[in-house]
C-alpha positions in Angstrom: -48.7 42.1 -60.6 -52.6 40.7 -60.5 -51.1 38.2 -63.2 -48.0 37.7 -60.8 -50.6 37.3 -57.9 -52.4 34.5 -59.7 -49.2 32.2 -60.1 -48.1 32.9 -56.6 -51.7 31.6 -55.4 -51.4 28.8 -57.7 -47.8 27.8 -56.4 -49.0 27.7 -53.0 -52.1 25.6 -53.4 -50.6 23.3 -55.7 -47.9 23.0 -52.9 -50.3 22.7 -50.2 -51.9 19.8 -51.9 -48.6 18.2 -52.6 -48.6 18.0 -48.6 -52.1 16.3 -48.2 -52.4 14.0 -50.8 -49.7 11.1 -49.6 -52.2 11.1 -46.4 -54.8 9.2 -49.0 -52.0 6.8 -50.1 -53.2 3.8 -52.2 -56.5 5.6 -52.7 -58.9 4.9 -55.5 -57.3 7.0 -58.3 -53.7 5.6 -57.1 -55.1 1.6 -57.2 -56.1 1.8 -60.7 -52.5 1.6 -61.7 -49.9 -0.1 -59.2 -47.5 -1.7 -61.3 -44.1 -4.1 -60.7 -41.0 -2.8 -60.4 -39.2 -3.0 -64.1 -35.8 -1.6 -64.7 -36.3 -1.6 -68.6 -38.9 1.0 -67.9 -37.5 3.0 -65.2 -34.3 3.3 -67.3 -36.7 4.2 -70.4 -37.8 6.9 -67.9 -34.5 8.3 -66.8 -33.6 8.9 -70.6 -37.0 11.1 -71.9 -36.1 13.2 -68.5 -33.0 13.6 -69.2 -34.1 14.6 -73.1 -36.6 17.0 -71.7 -34.1 18.8 -69.3 -31.7 19.6 -72.1 -35.1 20.4 -74.8 -34.0 24.6 -74.1 -31.1 23.7 -76.5 -33.1 24.2 -78.9 -32.8 27.6 -78.6 -29.5 27.0 -80.1 -31.4 27.3 -83.5 -34.4 29.3 -82.6 -32.5 32.4 -81.1 -29.4 34.1 -82.4 -26.2 33.6 -81.0 -26.8 37.2 -78.6 -29.4 35.1 -77.2 -27.7 32.2 -75.9 -26.0 33.2 -73.0 -29.2 34.7 -71.5 -31.3 31.5 -72.2 -29.2 29.5 -70.3 -28.5 31.6 -67.0 -32.3 32.4 -67.0 -33.0 28.2 -67.5 -30.5 27.6 -65.2 -32.2 29.3 -61.3 -35.6 28.0 -63.2 -34.1 24.2 -63.0 -32.2 24.9 -60.0 -35.7 26.1 -58.1 -37.5 23.0 -59.8 -34.7 20.4 -58.2 -35.1 22.2 -54.8 -38.5 22.1 -54.7 -38.5 18.1 -55.7 -36.2 17.8 -53.1 -38.0 19.7 -50.1 -41.1 17.6 -50.8 -39.4 14.0 -51.2 -36.8 15.0 -48.1 -40.4 16.7 -46.0 -43.1 13.5 -47.3 -42.8 10.1 -46.5 -44.7 7.6 -48.7 -44.0 4.2 -49.7 -43.2 3.6 -53.2 -45.7 1.2 -55.4 -43.1 -1.8 -54.9 -42.7 -1.0 -51.4 -47.3 -2.1 -51.3 -47.0 -5.8 -49.6 -47.9 -8.6 -53.0 -46.2 -6.1 -55.0 -42.7 -6.0 -53.6 -41.3 -9.2 -55.6 -39.1 -6.6 -57.7 -37.1 -3.9 -56.5 -34.5 -1.6 -57.4 -31.1 -2.7 -55.5 -30.3 0.7 -54.4 -32.6 1.4 -51.2 -31.8 4.9 -50.7 -35.1 6.0 -52.5 -37.6 3.7 -50.5 -40.0 5.8 -48.8 -39.8 8.8 -51.7 -42.2 8.4 -53.5 -44.1 11.9 -53.6 -43.9 13.7 -55.8 -42.5 12.6 -59.0 -39.1 14.3 -59.5 -38.5 12.8 -62.9 -42.0 14.5 -63.6 -41.5 17.6 -61.9 -38.2 18.4 -63.6 -39.5 17.2 -67.0 -42.4 19.2 -66.8 -40.5 22.1 -65.6 -38.3 22.4 -68.6 -41.0 21.7 -71.4 -43.0 25.1 -69.3 -40.1 26.9 -69.5 -39.6 25.5 -73.0 -42.9 26.8 -74.3 -42.7 30.2 -72.5 -39.7 31.5 -73.6 -40.8 30.5 -77.5 -44.1 32.2 -76.8 -42.3 35.5 -75.0 -39.5 35.9 -77.2 -39.9 34.0 -80.2 -43.4 33.8 -81.4 -43.3 33.8 -84.7 -40.1 30.8 -84.9 -40.7 28.2 -87.0 -38.5 25.4 -84.4 -41.9 26.7 -81.6 -44.6 24.2 -82.9 -42.2 21.0 -82.5 -39.8 21.4 -80.5 -42.5 22.4 -78.0 -45.1 19.4 -78.9 -41.9 17.2 -78.4 -40.9 18.5 -75.3 -44.5 17.8 -74.0 -44.6 14.9 -75.6 -41.1 13.6 -73.8 -42.6 15.1 -70.4 -46.1 13.1 -70.5 -44.3 10.0 -71.7 -41.9 10.4 -68.5 -45.0 10.5 -66.3 -46.5 7.9 -68.0 -43.2 5.6 -67.5 -42.8 6.8 -63.8 -46.6 4.8 -63.4 -45.8 2.0 -65.4 -42.3 0.9 -64.0 -43.8 0.8 -60.4 -41.7 3.4 -59.2 -44.8 6.4 -58.8 -48.1 6.3 -58.3 -50.4 8.3 -60.5 -51.0 11.0 -58.1 -46.9 11.2 -57.4 -47.1 12.1 -61.9 -49.9 14.4 -61.0 -48.6 16.6 -58.8 -45.0 16.7 -59.8 -46.4 17.7 -63.2 -48.4 19.9 -61.4 -45.8 22.3 -59.5 -42.7 21.3 -62.4 -45.5 23.2 -64.6 -45.8 26.8 -62.4 -42.1 27.0 -61.7 -41.1 26.2 -65.0 -43.9 29.2 -65.9 -43.1 31.3 -63.5 -39.4 31.5 -63.6 -39.3 33.6 -67.5 -42.5 34.6 -66.7 -41.9 36.8 -63.4 -38.4 37.6 -65.1 -41.0 39.0 -68.1 -43.2 41.1 -66.1 -40.0 42.6 -64.8 -37.7 43.5 -66.7 -39.6 44.6 -70.2 -40.3 47.8 -69.6 -36.8 48.8 -68.8 -36.0 49.8 -71.9 -33.3 52.4 -70.5 -31.7 49.5 -68.3 -28.2 48.4 -68.9 -28.3 44.6 -70.2 -26.4 42.1 -67.5 -26.7 39.5 -69.0 -25.0 39.1 -73.0 -28.4 39.1 -75.4 -31.2 41.8 -76.2 -34.1 39.5 -76.3 -33.5 37.6 -73.0 -31.8 38.2 -70.2 -31.8 40.7 -66.7 -31.7 44.0 -66.3 -30.9 46.8 -63.9 -31.9 50.5 -63.9 -29.1 52.4 -62.6 
């Protein structure tokens, strides 16, 4: 319970910082890396973010077939919750993107629907959520898997690359991606970890989801 409270407090702190940070638009840190819009780098960040999002597919090799459905049914809520947080924050906070700044607005994407929604970086939030989820599930359920090292390292590398590309492409400020990485990591970790804490001791409970290792249980 103490660990659960710590995670909850950390999430509240990160989210609180998320609402404060945009007030300091073009602060010293952000001013160190303001780039013009680059369509190719933006597309590359779409690809790396998507690859990170499907990283849990690696459990098809690391986990027994009986666990596949359970993993899918625990990953889906984690990803959807992360997407919901991303949407909530972007809808609540108005912050111009770097390519909207005077003097840096020569090149801009044709689609203007994302203008003014720079904080936080949604690509980064979702990528780090997937990376944290993948490592947490490996650590909790498959710590001895030969795939653990290469899959987690690759997933985190893709997430980090996504964050760098979002800044380099002119889509985001540094604080946008830092906030996205922090929020995504907390959500990606807390989903499987809290489920593990809630159901790990219920040995006599019938399994709700397919799979003896991953899934929720209900005590009758």
